[in-house]
N, C-alpha and C positions, 0 to 999 in steps of 0.2 A: 246141596245148597239151594235154598228157596229163592224164588224170583219174586220181585215186587210186581204185583199185577195191577198196581194203580195206574190208570191211564192219564197221561199228561194232557192238559187242555190243548186243543189244536192251536197252532200258531196262526195269528191273523196275518193276512197278506197286506201289502202296502195299500192296495185299493180299499180293503176293508177299513184300515186305520184312517185313510183319507176320507172315506164316506162317513164314518162315524163322527169324525171331527166336523165335517160339513153339516151333518144332521144336528149336532149339538149347537153349533153356531146359529143355524136357522131356527132351532127350537127356542133358543134364548131370545131372539128377536121377536118371535111370535108370542111367547109367554110374557115378555116385557110389555108388549102392546095390548094384549087381550086378557092376561091373567090365565090361570089354569082353566077356569070354566069357559072362557070365551075362545080359547085356543082349540084348534082341531088338528088331527093328524094330516088331514087334507091340506090345510094351509101350510103346514111345515113341509110336507112333501113337495108342494108346488114351489115353495121358496128354495128348497134344496134341489129342485129340478130332477126329481126322481119319482117313480111310481109309489103309491101307497103300499103295495105289496112288498116292494124293496125296502121301504122304510120299516115295515113291520118285521122284516128279517133281522133288523138290528135292535129294534125296541118293540116288544110285543104289544104294549099298550101306551096310551098317552101318559098314564101315571108312571110307568117305568121310565119314560123319557124325561118327565118332569123331575122325578126323584134324582135321576142322573145329573141333570143340570144343577140342581140344588147341592148335591154332594160335591161336584167339581168346583162350584163357586165357593163352598165352605172350605175346601182344601186350599184353594188359592188364598183365601183370607187368613187361614190359620198359619200358613207357612212363615210369613214375616213375624208373627207372634211367637212362633216356636224358636225363631232365630235370635231372640233377645238374650244377651249374655249377662248373667247375674253378676259376673266379675267386672263387667264393663262400666264405663262412665255413664251414669244415667242420662246426661245431656245428649251424648252421642247415640246411645241405644234408643231413646225415645224419639230423637230426631229421625233416625233411620226408619223406625217403625212408622212414624207419621208420614214420612216421604213415600214409603211403600204403599201405605193405604191410599194416599192421594193418587198415586200413579195407577193403582188398580181402578179407582173411580174414573180416572181420565181415560184409560184404555178400555175398560170393560163396564161402561155405565149400564148397559142393558142387563147384564148379569146381576148387578146390584139391585136393579129395579124388580127383577124376578124374585129375588130374595125378600125384598120389601113387601111384595104382594103376598108372599107366603107368611110373613110375620103378621101382616094386617088380617089375614084369614085365620090366625090363631095357630099357625105352624102345624097343620094336621099331618103333613108328609115328612117333616124333618124334626119333629119335637124330640124324638128319642136321641138324635145326634146332638141337639142343643143341650139336653140334660146329661149327656155323657162326654162326648169329645170336646164340645165347646166349653162346657163347664170346667172340665179338667184343665184346659188351656188357660182359662180365666183364673183358675186357682193357682196355676203355676206362675202366671204374671203377677198375681197378688203377692205371692211369696217373694218374688224378686223385688217388687216395690217395697215390701216391708223390710227386706234386707237393706235396701238403700236408705230407708228411713232410720233404721236402727244404727246404721253407720254414720248418720248425721249428714247424709248427702241430699236428703229431701225433707221437706216439711211434712208433718203428719197429715196424711190425706187418705181417704178411703180408696184403696186400689181398685176396687170393682167399679166405683163411680168414676174413677179416673179413666179406665178403659172404655166405659160407656160414653164418656165425653169425647174421647178420641174417635170412637166409631161414629158418633153422631156428627161431629165436625167434618170428618173426612168423607163420609158417605152422603152427606147433604148435597154435594156437588154432582152426584149421579142421580140419587133418588128424587131430588127436587130441581133437576136441571132446567126445566121450563121456567120455574120461578126465578132462578138465578139469572138466566139469560134475559128474562123480561126486565128485571131490575137493572142489570148492567147495560141493557140496550144493545145486546150482541146476538148474532144468529147462531153462534156456536161458542163453546168454551174452549179456548186455546190453551197452550202450555203457559202462556203469560198469565192468564187468570188463575191457573192452578199454582203457579209460582207465588203470586200475590197471596193466595189463600194460605199457602204453606207458611209464609213469613208471619202472617197474622196469627195462625194457629200456634206456631212455635213460640211466638212472643207471649201470647196469653197463657198457654199451658205451662211451658217451661219456666216462664217468668214467675208464675204463680206457685209452682211446686218445688223448684230446685233451690238449694241453699248454695250461694256462691262459695267457691273454694276458699276465699280469704276469710269467710265468716265461720268456717267449720272448726 
């Protein structure tokens, strides 16, 4: 009887998992402030309170670390999009999705700004994922919206531009936080500001695309 000679990947220790999480959090902060070009492994190591040699043990290069940050950010963003139920009520499904996107902007604004930096630079590090994983999820969302339209639950609307609008509205509060705070005259964006934003976004978007049940 033959044996499987494939070696399993070594299990990571709790310390390794914790250190990697710390590195990623610190990297997000540095990349958000300085972009990829301005960020250095030295700055990230200092913020993580570890030596550069230890940092390189987890991520060999700055590019490796940057790509990991972008990949994890995209995963977080795609999860609520993947959870939309085609058989669900569009009002509830879109409300839940918008709420999730705003909550991500509230809790992880720096990660969103890192992603914005990458987009403004032409997406050199994550273009392949945008053209595959993200495009596939957008197509799945479009198919769901088209199903709701065909069922008479939504007005005819281009589903891709609908999701672009949702992304723009929800991510504005992280990517352009200094502008929002300046206009509102506040030092930080609290849950109250995000709750107000949610009500306005839901009123505009859902009011514009949904067909009331009594009119179907």
